[in-house]
N, C-alpha and C positions, 0 to 999 in steps of 0.2 A: 639608208642602210637598215635592213631588218635584223634585229637581234632575236635570239631564241631564249625562251624561258628554260628553267631547269627541266621541266617535263619534256618539252620538245627536243631539247638537246639529248636527253637520255634516250628518247625513242629513236632519234637519228643515229646515235652511237651504238644502239643495240644493247644497252646496259640499264641498270637501275638508276633512279635519281640519287640514291645514296652513293653509288660508285662515282657518279659525276661530281657530286658535292665533295667527296673525299679527294678527287683529283684537283678540284679548285683549292681546297684547304692545303694540300701538299705542294701546290705550285706547278703541277704538271699542266694545268689548264688555267688560262687567265680569264677572268670574268669581271664585270662591273655591277654595281648596285644601282638600281633606279631610285627615283624619288620616294617610292613607297617601301623601299628596302628589299625589293625582289631582285633576284639574280638575273643578269642579262649576259648572254654568251654570244660572241661573234661566230657565225657559221664557219668562217675560214679558220678561226682558232680551234673550233671543234674538230674540223677535218685534219688540222695539223696534229692535234693531240691524239685523236682516235681516227686514224685513216680508215676509210671503208675497205672491207675485204670481200670483194665480189666473188672471188674464187671459192672461199670458204662458205659464203652464204649459199652459193649455187650448189656446192657439194652437199651441204647439210639439207638443202631443199630436196635434192635428188635422193638422199638417203631415206627421207620420209616418204617419198613417192614410190620407191621400188617395192614390189611385192615381197612378202616374206620368204617365199620359196626360192627366189633367185639368189644364187651364190656365184660370185666370179671365181676364176681359177685360183687367184692368190688366197682368197678366204678358204677355199676348199683344201689347198695345200696346208694352210695353217691348222685347219681342223684335223687333217690327217696326221700332222705332226703332233698335235695335242693328244689325239687318240693313241698314237704309238707311245708317247711318253707315259700316258696313264696305264697302258697295258704293261709296260716295263715296270712301273711302280707297283702294280698289282702282283706281278710275278715275284718281285723282290720281297714284297710284304708276305706273300705266301711262303716263300723260302724262310723268312725270319720266323714265321709262325711254326713251321715244321721244326726248325732248330730249337725253338723254345719248348716245344712239346717233348723233344728228345732230351733236353736238359732237365725238364720236369721229371721225366721217367728216371733219369740218373739220380736226381735228388731224392726221389721216393725210395729207390734202392738203398742209397746211403742211409736214409732215415731208418729203414727197416733193419739194416745191419747194426746200427748204433742201438736201436731198441732191443735187439736180441742180446747184444753184449751187456747192456744195462740189466737185463733180466737175469743173465747168468751170474753177474756180479752180485745182484741182490739176493739170489738164492743161496750162494755160498756164504755170504756175510763176511764181516771183517775177521782177521785172524785172531785166535784166542790168545789172551795174555794171562799169565798167572795172577792169582789173587794178590800175592805178595810180590811186588815188582823187585824188591831188593834181595829176595831169596832166589838162590840158584835152582834151576831145575836139574833133575838128575839125568 
C-alpha cells in the first residue's frame, strides 16, 4: 500500500500543506507517522476527508479559458440589473443634492434676517434708565 506524504496529499486535495496539517491536528483526517517522524496519509482517507470535485474543477478551468469579451445571458441580465440600480441611486442622490441646496438657500435667508434684526437692535441700544433708580420720574 502506497502512502502519501504531506506535500503529495496537499497537491491531490488541491490545498496547502498547512491546511492538510490542520485537518490532521483537528481529527478530520487521520494520518500516521513513519520511523523518521514524517507524516503518511492513506489515499483512501484523503479521498474520504477531501472528496474530489471534478465539476467545480472543470468549471473553474473553463472560466480561465473563456475569452474576456464573452458574456452569457445570465451575466448580461445581472449587469443590466446592476446598471439600473446604479442609475436609480444616482437619480436619488441628485434629488438629495437639490434638496440640500434648497435648504442651504433657506438657511442663508434666515441668517440674513437674523443679522438685520441684530443690527437694528444694536443701533437703538438698550432703553435709558434714570441715573437715580429710586427717584421717580416726572
